[in-house]
C-alpha positions as CSV (number, residue, x, y, z in Angstrom):
1,M,-1.1,-14.2,-19.5
2,I,-1.4,-12.7,-16.0
3,P,-5.0,-12.2,-15.0
4,V,-5.6,-8.6,-14.1
5,S,-8.4,-9.5,-11.7
6,D,-5.9,-11.6,-9.8
7,L,-3.3,-8.8,-9.7
8,M,-6.0,-6.4,-8.5
9,Q,-7.4,-8.9,-6.0
10,V,-11.0,-7.9,-7.0
11,Q,-12.4,-10.8,-4.9
12,H,-10.8,-9.4,-1.7
13,P,-13.3,-7.5,0.5
14,G,-10.8,-4.7,0.7
15,Y,-11.1,-4.0,-3.0
16,R,-14.3,-2.3,-2.4
17,T,-12.7,0.0,0.1
18,F,-10.0,0.8,-2.4
19,I,-12.6,1.6,-5.1
20,Q,-14.6,3.9,-2.6
21,S,-11.3,5.4,-1.2
22,N,-12.9,9.0,-1.1
23,T,-15.4,7.7,1.6
24,M,-13.0,5.3,3.5
25,S,-13.5,5.6,7.2
26,A,-10.9,4.8,9.9
27,M,-12.7,1.6,10.7
28,H,-11.9,0.2,7.2
29,Y,-8.1,1.0,7.5
30,P,-7.3,-2.6,8.6
31,L,-9.2,-4.1,5.7
32,F,-7.6,-1.7,3.3
33,F,-4.0,-2.5,4.6
34,D,-4.8,-6.2,4.4
35,Y,-5.9,-5.7,0.8
36,C,-2.6,-4.0,0.0
37,I,-0.6,-6.7,1.4
38,C,-2.5,-9.2,-0.8
39,V,-2.0,-7.1,-3.9
40,S,1.7,-6.8,-3.1
41,E,2.0,-10.6,-2.6
42,R,0.3,-11.3,-5.9
43,F,2.7,-9.0,-7.8
44,R,5.6,-10.8,-6.1
45,H,4.1,-14.0,-7.0
46,Y,3.8,-13.1,-10.7
47,A,7.2,-11.4,-10.8
48,Y,8.8,-14.7,-9.7
49,Q,6.7,-16.9,-11.8
50,E,7.0,-15.0,-15.0
51,A,10.5,-13.4,-14.8
52,N,12.1,-15.4,-12.0
53,V,12.6,-12.1,-10.0
54,L,12.5,-12.0,-6.2
55,I,11.1,-8.8,-4.8
56,N,12.0,-8.2,-1.1
57,E,10.5,-4.7,-0.7
58,N,9.0,-4.3,2.8
59,S,7.9,-0.6,3.1
60,L,4.3,-1.5,3.4
61,M,4.8,-3.8,6.3
62,H,6.9,-1.2,8.0
63,I,4.1,1.3,7.5
64,I,1.6,-1.1,9.0
65,D,4.0,-1.9,12.0
66,C,4.3,1.8,12.7
67,I,0.6,2.4,12.5
68,K,0.0,-0.4,15.0
69,Q,2.6,1.1,17.3
70,L,1.0,4.6,17.0
71,D,-2.4,3.1,17.9
72,D,-1.0,1.9,21.2
73,T,0.5,5.2,22.4
74,D,0.3,9.0,22.5
75,E,3.7,9.6,24.1
76,P,5.4,12.4,22.0
77,E,8.9,10.7,22.3
78,I,7.4,7.6,20.5
79,V,4.9,9.3,18.3
80,L,7.2,11.8,16.6
81,P,9.8,9.3,15.5
82,L,7.1,6.9,14.2
83,R,5.6,9.7,12.1
84,E,8.9,10.3,10.4
85,Q,9.3,6.5,9.8
86,I,5.8,6.5,8.4
87,R,6.6,9.4,6.1
88,H,9.7,7.7,4.9
89,S,8.3,4.3,4.3
90,C,5.2,5.8,2.6
91,Y,7.6,7.5,0.0
92,E,9.4,4.2,-0.4
93,F,6.2,2.3,-1.0
94,L,5.0,5.0,-3.4
95,E,8.2,4.5,-5.4
96,H,7.7,0.8,-5.3
97,C,4.1,1.1,-6.7
98,N,5.4,3.5,-9.4
99,D,7.9,0.7,-10.3
100,M,5.3,-1.9,-10.3
101,S,3.2,0.1,-12.7
102,T,6.0,0.3,-15.2
103,K,6.0,-3.4,-15.6
104,F,2.6,-3.3,-17.5
105,K,2.1,-1.7,-20.8
106,S,-1.4,-3.1,-21.3
107,P,-3.9,-2.8,-19.9
108,T,-3.2,0.8,-18.8
109,S,-5.7,0.3,-16.1
110,I,-3.2,-1.8,-14.2
111,S,-0.6,0.9,-14.3
112,L,-3.1,3.3,-13.0
113,F,-4.1,0.9,-10.3
114,Y,-0.7,0.6,-8.8
115,N,0.0,4.4,-8.9
116,E,-3.4,4.9,-7.1
117,L,-2.7,2.2,-4.6
118,G,0.6,3.9,-3.6
119,Q,-1.1,7.3,-3.4
120,L,-4.0,5.9,-1.2
121,V,-1.6,4.1,1.2
122,M,0.2,7.3,1.7
123,Q,-3.0,9.4,2.1
124,T,-4.4,6.9,4.6
125,A,-1.3,6.4,6.6
126,F,-0.6,10.2,6.7
127,E,-4.1,10.8,7.8
128,F,-4.0,8.2,10.5
129,A,-0.7,9.3,11.8
130,G,-1.2,13.0,11.5
131,V,1.6,13.3,9.1
132,Q,1.7,16.5,7.0
133,H,2.3,16.3,3.2
134,E,5.5,17.9,2.0
């Protein structure tokens, strides 16, 4: 049995940021993204442990790398391509989260958790980068 609290990383300080997503300020973005990395790593761990499946999906890391680059510049020739990369990677991560959510029938809260995580990563990254929703 996979412990839901470990999958959701409830002991991580970023869990509170996830729970209070509606009030997340920009200063909490690094903590939130660190939390997302930990959640993704735990899913990978259990996927390998329980089903011997290796997951090499890296869209979250690409989002974070692009955000770091955006934070260092305001040059349009750099910013505009980074925004498009963030948009693309966010949709990839959202798809990955939707896929993760389908792996659990019970409890239903874990499926909802992964879907919400993908949505919040997209919302946070888009807000930081100034990307418009399609």
